[in-house]
C-alpha positions as CSV (number, residue, x, y, z in Angstrom):
1,H,39.8,40.2,-74.0
2,A,36.5,39.1,-73.0
3,L,37.4,36.5,-70.5
4,S,36.8,37.2,-66.8
5,I,40.3,35.9,-65.9
6,P,43.6,37.3,-66.9
7,V,45.5,35.7,-69.7
8,V,49.2,36.1,-69.9
9,A,51.4,35.1,-72.7
10,A,54.8,33.7,-71.6
11,I,57.1,34.3,-74.8
12,H,60.4,32.5,-75.2
13,G,61.9,32.4,-78.7
14,A,60.4,33.5,-81.9
15,C,56.8,34.8,-81.5
16,L,56.0,35.6,-85.2
17,G,52.9,35.9,-87.3
18,G,49.9,34.1,-85.7
19,G,51.9,33.4,-82.6
20,L,52.4,37.2,-82.0
21,E,48.7,37.7,-83.0
22,L,47.7,35.3,-80.3
23,A,49.8,37.0,-77.8
24,L,48.3,40.4,-78.7
25,A,44.8,39.1,-77.8
26,C,46.2,38.2,-74.1
27,H,45.7,40.6,-71.4
28,S,49.6,40.9,-70.8
29,R,52.8,39.7,-72.3
30,I,56.0,38.7,-70.8
31,C,59.1,37.6,-72.8
32,T,62.5,36.3,-72.1
33,D,65.7,38.3,-72.5
34,D,67.1,35.4,-74.6
35,A,69.0,36.4,-77.8
36,K,66.4,34.0,-79.7
37,T,63.4,35.9,-78.6
38,V,61.9,38.1,-81.3
39,L,58.6,39.3,-82.0
40,G,57.0,40.4,-85.3
41,L,54.4,40.0,-88.2
42,P,56.6,38.9,-91.1
43,E,53.5,37.9,-93.4
44,V,54.1,40.9,-95.5
45,Q,57.3,39.4,-96.8
46,L,55.0,36.7,-98.3
47,G,52.6,39.1,-99.7
48,L,50.1,38.6,-96.9
49,L,48.6,40.9,-94.1
50,P,48.1,39.6,-90.5
51,G,44.7,38.1,-90.5
52,S,43.9,37.4,-86.9
53,G,43.3,41.0,-85.5
54,G,47.1,41.9,-85.3
55,T,46.5,45.1,-87.6
56,Q,43.8,46.3,-84.9
57,R,45.6,45.3,-81.7
58,L,49.1,46.2,-82.5
59,P,48.6,50.0,-82.9
60,R,46.8,50.1,-79.7
61,L,49.8,48.7,-77.8
62,V,52.7,50.3,-79.7
63,G,51.3,53.4,-81.5
64,V,50.3,53.7,-85.2
65,S,53.8,54.7,-86.5
66,T,55.6,51.6,-84.8
67,A,52.7,49.4,-85.9
68,L,52.7,50.5,-89.5
69,E,56.5,50.0,-89.7
70,M,56.1,46.4,-88.2
71,I,53.2,45.4,-90.3
72,L,54.3,47.0,-93.7
73,T,58.0,46.0,-93.5
74,G,57.8,42.8,-91.5
75,K,60.2,44.4,-89.0
76,Q,60.9,42.1,-86.0
77,L,61.7,43.5,-82.4
78,R,64.0,41.9,-79.8
79,A,62.9,41.6,-76.2
80,R,64.3,45.0,-75.1
81,Q,62.9,46.9,-78.2
82,A,59.5,45.1,-77.7
83,L,59.6,46.5,-74.1
84,K,60.5,49.9,-75.0
85,A,57.8,50.0,-77.7
86,G,55.1,48.8,-75.3
87,L,54.7,45.5,-77.0
88,V,55.5,43.4,-73.9
89,D,55.0,44.4,-70.3
90,E,58.0,42.7,-68.9
91,V,61.4,41.1,-69.8
92,V,62.6,38.4,-67.6
93,P,65.3,35.6,-67.7
94,H,64.2,32.3,-69.0
95,A,64.6,30.6,-65.8
96,I,61.7,32.6,-64.2
97,L,59.5,33.2,-67.2
98,L,56.6,31.0,-66.0
99,E,56.9,32.1,-62.4
100,A,56.6,35.8,-63.6
101,A,53.6,34.9,-65.9
102,V,51.7,33.3,-63.1
103,E,52.5,36.0,-60.7
104,R,51.2,38.7,-63.2
105,A,48.1,36.6,-63.8
106,L,47.4,36.3,-60.0
107,K,47.8,40.0,-59.5
108,G,45.3,40.5,-62.4
109,R,42.7,38.5,-60.6
110,Q,42.7,40.8,-57.7
């Protein structure tokens, strides 16, 4: 968050555990509408808690109730669910994912 340039996560496919925590550290997140795109913190299913700031960043985006459900149960969200929850800012087709991410980053620089 401390960077002077916008950082946008372009997500296609599974974005789980540390991958989601990295995306949470970005200024913005865009994911594809692909059926394989899923976001979550499944570490709890292995007896672990997210260790890279996910427990602090996730509630700020999706609210405490949704964050607790995701963190304590390992619940994963599909793209449209993630958009509705506020976890991602936009859902786009895979073909334009990078274009949409670059466009969002350039808008953030203005």
